C-alpha positions as CSV (number, residue, x, y, z in Angstrom):
1,M,68.0,80.1,-25.0
2,C,65.0,80.1,-23.5
3,S,63.0,78.3,-26.2
4,Y,65.8,75.7,-26.5
5,Y,65.6,75.0,-22.9
6,T,62.0,75.1,-22.6
7,S,61.2,72.6,-26.0
8,K,64.1,70.3,-24.0
9,G,61.6,69.2,-20.9
10,N,64.5,72.0,-18.6
11,V,64.4,75.3,-17.3
12,P,66.1,77.9,-18.4
13,P,69.2,78.9,-16.7
14,K,69.5,82.4,-15.3
15,H,70.0,85.0,-17.8
16,D,69.4,88.4,-19.5
17,C,65.8,87.9,-21.3
18,K,64.9,90.0,-24.1
19,R,61.8,88.1,-24.6
20,N,58.4,90.3,-24.1
21,W,56.2,88.8,-26.1
22,S,54.5,85.0,-26.5
23,G,52.7,85.3,-29.6
24,S,52.5,85.5,-33.6
25,S,54.1,88.5,-34.9
26,K,51.1,89.5,-37.1
27,A,49.3,89.5,-33.0
28,M,52.2,91.8,-31.7
29,E,51.6,94.5,-34.0
30,S,47.9,94.8,-33.7
31,S,48.2,94.6,-29.7
32,V,51.4,97.4,-29.8
33,A,48.9,99.7,-31.6
34,L,46.3,98.8,-29.7
35,D,48.0,99.8,-26.7
36,V,49.8,102.8,-28.0
37,I,46.6,104.6,-28.6
38,K,44.9,104.0,-25.5
39,E,48.5,105.5,-23.6
40,V,48.0,108.4,-25.6
41,E,44.5,109.4,-25.3
42,K,44.9,109.4,-21.6
43,E,46.9,112.4,-22.0
44,N,43.3,113.6,-23.7
45,A,44.8,113.3,-27.4
46,E,43.0,111.9,-29.7
47,V,44.0,109.8,-32.6
48,L,42.6,110.0,-35.6
49,V,44.8,109.0,-38.5
50,L,47.1,106.2,-38.4
51,I,50.0,105.1,-41.1
52,L,49.7,101.9,-41.0
53,D,50.5,98.7,-44.1
54,D,47.7,97.2,-46.3
55,Y,47.6,94.4,-43.5
56,A,43.7,94.7,-42.4
57,T,44.3,92.7,-39.2
58,T,45.4,96.1,-37.0
59,M,42.7,98.5,-38.1
60,A,40.5,95.5,-37.3
61,R,41.1,95.5,-33.7
62,I,41.6,99.2,-33.2
63,R,37.7,99.6,-34.5
64,D,37.0,96.7,-32.3
65,N,37.9,97.9,-29.2
66,I,38.4,102.3,-30.0
67,S,35.1,103.9,-29.5
68,H,36.1,106.9,-32.2
69,K,36.5,106.9,-35.7
70,V,40.0,106.3,-36.8
71,T,41.4,106.6,-40.8
72,K,43.8,104.5,-42.5
73,W,46.7,106.1,-44.5
74,S,48.5,103.2,-46.4
75,D,52.6,103.8,-45.8
76,L,53.6,104.8,-48.8
77,N,57.3,102.3,-48.4
78,H,54.8,99.3,-49.2
79,T,52.4,101.2,-51.6
80,K,54.9,101.3,-54.2
81,K,56.3,97.5,-53.8
82,H,52.5,96.4,-54.8
């Protein structure tokens, strides 16, 4: 609903909006992963291993923003498909 009205140059009517991200879906995954790691580490737990698909964007962002080493393990479902 928001996109439809905005694309027409109008303000969307009041509605129960579910939109909470304005970037690409690729950027959302890495952003959420980094946010979750930071939240976990606020509780004095250290994230050492992540199980992810084989795209490099998320790990690159984590390595750029986390001071300790985080290892990536491949998701078996994605590994079987490729």
